C-alpha positions, 0 to 999 in steps of 0.5 A: 875141968870146971863143969860137968854140963855144958848146954847151948842154944843153936841159932844165935849163940852156937851157930853163925848167921850162916848156919855153920860152925867150925866143925874141927874146932868143936870136935877137938873140944867135943873129944876132950869133953867125952874123955873128961865126962863132961856132957854137951847139951844141945837146948833148941827150940828147933825139932829133933831132927834138924838138931841132929843134922845140924851135927852131921858128921861130928862123933862123939856123945851129944844130948839133946833138950829139943823142941824148947824142952819137950823132948830130952833124948840122947844121940842113940835114940834114947828118949829120957823125957817128953812133953806132949800137947793134948791134940783137942788143945792144940786144935783149940790153939789152931782155931784161935790163931786163925780166928783172932785178927790180931793174929792174922797172917801167921806162918805155922809148922808143927812138930810131932814124933813122926814128922814135922808138918806145914801147909802148903802156903807155908812151904818155903827154903827156910822151912825146909832148913829148919824142919826135917822129915818134913810133911805138906798137909793140906790142913794141920788140925787132922794132924794123928800125931804126938804134938810137941809144939806149935811154931807161928811167925809173921813177917815184919812184925815182932812176936812179943805182943802175939805171945801175950796175947796167946799166953793170956788166951791159954793161961795154965794151959799152954806157954807162948815163948819167943824164939826169935823176933818174928817167931814164937813157940807154943808148948805146955806151960811147964815146959821150957829149956830149963826143966829139960836142963833140969831133968838131966841134971838130976839124971846124972847128979850134977848141980847148978854149980856144975852147969855152964848154959849159953843163950841169945834170946827169950826162950833161953831166960829160964835155962840161964837160971839153971847154970852158975855159969850162965853166959849170954851172947855178945849178940843176945837181946838186953833181958838176956844179958841182964839175966846171964852171970857172964858175957861171951868174948866174941859173937856168934859169927866169931865163934863165941861159944867155941872160945868160952868152952875153951875156958870150961874144959 
């Protein structure tokens, strides 16, 4: 056993482009990790329930750092840590995106404790894949829930410039992090996957020298710094490859994470 924690993002690293993974191979790996006392951590920008749904049919101990670090929870439903966006600040964010010309045309989804929320005009099969316990509401301004994050995406537009604009407007109060080429998540400024992973390291008394992490995109960068065994995917963006210590032997469509896990257990 080389490490005590193995943490991975889902889309891009762990899942193939068809949103699937090799269930029998991973189940055998998880069985071995559980038997050896190793922790497998799902560190994703996605809604918690979506992360849980991805592993439907897999049996064993999993821990989730969901909502880009806003929620840390075990697979028994025990909340270990959470960070929320205050409702007035959340409403200010929605108003800014709605009225700033450079941000026009955004598709929006909101992750809350009770459900995920979208407007009727944003309802699509892709939204319904990523969001479970989904509620379609006439206005996102009137949601009465604990808010973990708001997600914005634009068709055929690189989200980095949009993230910069939001970060300038809400400096010190909110943080936008790009989760894919066209999308970004807005979360509390102190929240990222690294804070969730660091909480678990403290909780389990495990340090970076015993931690492995896999990433492919901008919202994985902080997490990679928390792991001495930091892996960039073959299909990762250039900043991730520069940050990580290792490169996976294969890309996500050829089980790159699972191949690397074989060397860590």
